[in-house]
Structure formats: C-alpha cells, structure tokens
C-alpha positions in Angstrom: -18.6 16.2 -5.8 -14.9 15.3 -6.0 -12.7 12.2 -6.1 -12.0 10.5 -2.8 -9.1 8.0 -3.0 -9.0 5.4 -0.3 -5.6 3.7 0.1 -5.7 0.3 1.8 -2.7 -1.8 2.8 -3.2 -5.5 2.4 -4.0 -7.7 5.3 -1.5 -9.7 7.4 1.0 -12.1 5.8 3.8 -14.1 7.5 6.2 -11.4 6.3 4.2 -8.6 7.8 4.3 -10.5 11.0 8.0 -11.0 11.0 9.2 -7.9 9.3 11.3 -9.5 6.5 11.6 -7.9 3.0 8.7 -9.0 0.8 8.1 -7.2 -2.4 8.1 -9.5 -5.4 7.5 -12.5 -3.3 3.9 -13.5 -3.3 2.7 -14.9 0.1 -1.0 -15.5 0.9 -2.8 -13.8 3.7 -2.8 -15.4 7.1 -6.1 -16.4 8.7 -6.0 -13.1 10.6 -5.2 -11.3 7.3 -8.3 -12.8 5.7 -10.3 -11.6 8.7 -8.9 -8.1 8.3 -10.0 -8.0 4.7 -13.6 -9.1 5.7 -13.7 -6.5 8.5 -12.8 -3.8 6.0 -15.5 -4.9 3.6 -18.1 -5.1 6.5 -17.3 -1.6 7.6 -17.1 0.0 4.1 -19.5 -2.0 1.9 -22.2 0.7 2.0 -19.9 3.5 0.7 -20.8 4.8 -2.7 -17.8 3.1 -4.4 -17.2 3.8 -8.0 -14.2 1.5 -8.6 -11.6 -0.7 -7.0 -8.0 -0.9 -8.1 -5.4 -3.3 -6.8 -1.9 -4.7 -7.2 -2.0 -8.1 -8.8 -0.2 -9.8 -6.0 -2.1 -12.6 -4.1 -2.2 -10.7 -0.9 -3.7 -7.6 -2.4 -6.3 -9.4 -4.5 -7.4 -11.4 -1.4 -7.8 -8.1 0.5 -9.9 -6.5 -2.2 -12.0 -9.6 -2.8 -14.5 -9.2 0.1 -15.4 -5.7 -0.8 -15.6 -6.5 -4.4 -18.0 -9.4 -3.6 -20.1 -7.1 -1.4 -20.4 -4.3 -4.0 -20.4 -6.3 -7.2 -17.5 -4.3 -8.5 -14.6 -5.7 -10.6 -11.1 -5.3 -9.3 -9.0 -3.5 -11.8 -5.4 -5.0 -11.5 -2.5 -2.7 -12.2 1.2 -3.6 -12.1 2.0 0.0 -11.1 0.6 -0.7 -7.7 3.0 -3.6 -6.9 5.3 -3.4 -3.9 8.9 -2.2 -4.1 11.1 -4.9 -5.7 13.8 -5.8 -3.1 16.0 -7.6 -5.6 18.6 -9.7 -3.8 17.1 -8.8 -0.4 13.8 -10.6 -1.1 12.9 -12.9 1.8 15.7 -11.7 4.0 15.7 -9.7 7.3 17.3 -6.3 7.9 19.9 -8.1 10.0 20.9 -10.4 7.2 21.2 -7.5 4.8 23.3 -5.5 7.2 25.7 -8.4 7.5 25.9 -9.3 3.7 25.3 -6.0 1.9 26.1 -3.2 4.3 27.2 -0.5 2.0 24.1 -0.8 -0.3 21.9 -1.0 2.8 23.3 2.2 4.3 22.9 4.1 1.0 19.3 2.9 0.8 18.6 3.9 4.4 20.1 7.3 3.8 18.5 8.2 0.4 16.0 5.5 -0.8 14.6 7.9 -3.5 17.7 7.4 -5.6 19.3 4.3 -4.1 17.7 0.9 -4.5 18.1 -2.4 -2.7 20.6 -4.4 -4.6 18.9 -5.4 -7.8 15.7 -3.7 -6.7 13.8 -0.4 -7.2 14.2 3.1 -6.0 11.4 5.2 -4.6 11.6 7.4 -7.7 10.9 4.4 -10.0 8.0 3.3 -7.7 6.5 6.8 -7.8 6.7 6.9 -11.6 4.8 3.7 -12.1 2.3 4.2 -9.3 1.5 7.7 -10.2 0.5 6.6 -13.7 -2.3 4.5 -12.1 -3.3 7.5 -9.9 -3.5 9.7 -13.0 -5.7 7.0 -14.7 -8.0 7.0 -11.7 -8.3 10.8 -11.7 -9.1 10.7 -15.4 -11.6 7.9 -15.3 -13.3 8.8 -12.0 -13.3 12.5 -11.3 -16.1 12.0 -8.7 -16.9 9.4 -6.2 -15.0 7.0 -3.9 -12.2 4.8 -5.4 -10.4 2.1 -3.4 -6.7 1.3 -4.1 -5.4 -1.9 -2.5 -1.6 -1.9 -2.5 1.5 -2.3 -0.3 3.3 -0.6 2.6 6.2 1.2 0.7 4.1 1.8 -2.5 1.3 3.5 -0.5 3.7 5.6 1.5 5.4 6.7 -1.7 2.0 7.5 -3.4 1.1 9.7 -0.4 4.4 11.5 -0.5 3.9 12.3 -4.2 0.4 13.5 -3.6 1.2 15.6 -0.5 4.5 17.1 -1.7 6.7 15.2 0.8 10.2 14.3 -0.3 10.2 10.8 -1.7 13.3 9.8 0.2 11.5 10.4 3.5 8.7 8.0 2.9 9.7 5.7 5.7 10.3 8.6 8.1 7.2 10.6 7.6 4.3 8.2 7.0 3.1 5.2 9.0 1.2 2.5 7.2 0.2 -0.4 9.5 -1.1 -3.6 8.0 -4.7 -3.5 6.9 -4.9 0.3 7.5 -6.7 2.7 5.3 -5.9 6.3 4.4 -8.0 8.8 2.4 -7.1 11.7 0.1 -9.7 14.0 -1.3 -9.0 15.8 -4.6 -10.3 19.3 -4.2 -9.8 22.8 -5.7 -6.4 23.2 -4.0 -5.2 19.7 -4.8 -5.0 16.5 -2.8 -6.0 16.8 0.9 -5.2 14.1 3.4 -8.4 13.3 5.4 -7.4 10.0 7.0 -4.1 8.3 7.6 -3.3 4.7 8.7 -6.8 4.1 10.2 -7.6 0.6 11.6 -10.8 1.4 13.4 -12.7 -1.0 11.0 -10.8 -4.0 12.5 -12.1 -6.0 15.4 -10.2 -5.2 18.6 -8.1 -8.3 18.7 -6.9 -7.5 15.2 -6.7 -3.8 15.6 -4.0 -4.0 18.2 -1.8 -6.5 16.4 1.5 -5.2 15.2 2.0 -5.2 11.5 5.4 -4.4 9.9 
C-alpha cells in the first residue's frame, strides 16, 4: 500500500469561463460547475477514500461537497490550498493588466517563481504554504487515496514541487483544465505522476467545454 494523492481543480466559475484573474475573489460555481462536481462524485464515489482536503473558497468547497456527501467524509479545509493571490490584478483581464501594469506583468510572465502580481504572491510563496498541507497529508495518511480540491495555479505549483519541475515554469509545463483530476502515487522512489488533467469523468457536453 502507498499514498495516492488525487488533485482536483474546482468546477467552472464565471471567471474560468472568461479567463480573468480570480484568486482571492470568491465566486460560486456556475450550474455547469455544479454538474462537474456531481459527475466527479458519481465516477469516484466507490474509491477507497481515506480523506478529503480542500481550499476554503466557495468554489472548492462546492466541488468537494458531492463526494463528501457520497462517502460520509468530512472535508478538511486548509488555507495553504488557496489560489494564488493576484493582488491589484484581482478581477481584471490580462489585457487590462498589460495596459495598466506592463512592467510588473512582464516580470511575472518571465519569472513567476520570484516575481508576483502587484500586491500578490509568488510561486515560491504558494509552494511553501501548499507543501505544508501535502506534508501533513503524507504524515496523516501514509496509505490510501486522498483527494485535494484546489485551484489552477496552486495545483500546477504542487505538481512542479512534487515532480522536480522548476516552479517558474508551472504555466509552461502543466495543463490544468477546469474540473480535471491528476494523480500522484508516493512510492519507493518518490512521487510518480499517474494521471494528469483528466476529464473523462465528465459528461461529454461538459468534457469538451473550455476552462481557463
């Protein structure tokens, strides 16, 4: 036996539809987003789950809720799983940021590990807080399947940390579509990626929707 960590991005929101910056903002899931959460629970409810962890944001709690209801597990909320804080860019589009904060935007695009959105977080900071949660999970659940429900950038950064990928390349190396699930197994030689960005649990009309 070994730990299998399932990393689930939350379901669709209006921001994931449009592609604006949404980190500290707290939108609800769209009707399609709620359906995505139900589809995941239907497909995965019979797994031998040992625990569920989630970011405390509305969109992640709503995504975790159907599986928690189906399995009877409590959702453990952890601030370390929150999305990147975009600071002054919250709620804005990339086009707006390019027009109003171009120098900071170019620094962030070039090296996001050490450069943050104005007033926001770097990838290094996100890795530091998220990895504390992963370490807690490893200590508390050395065997079994654990679900982590989080956000696009945070999950990409977690995977970079686990797989030895440079943090500054999290956008360039890992895709994380809305409502997708990835799986990492912790074995003798460390974390092994077994599944990345899978959406096969979604009904066809949802599976093929774009999700920024």
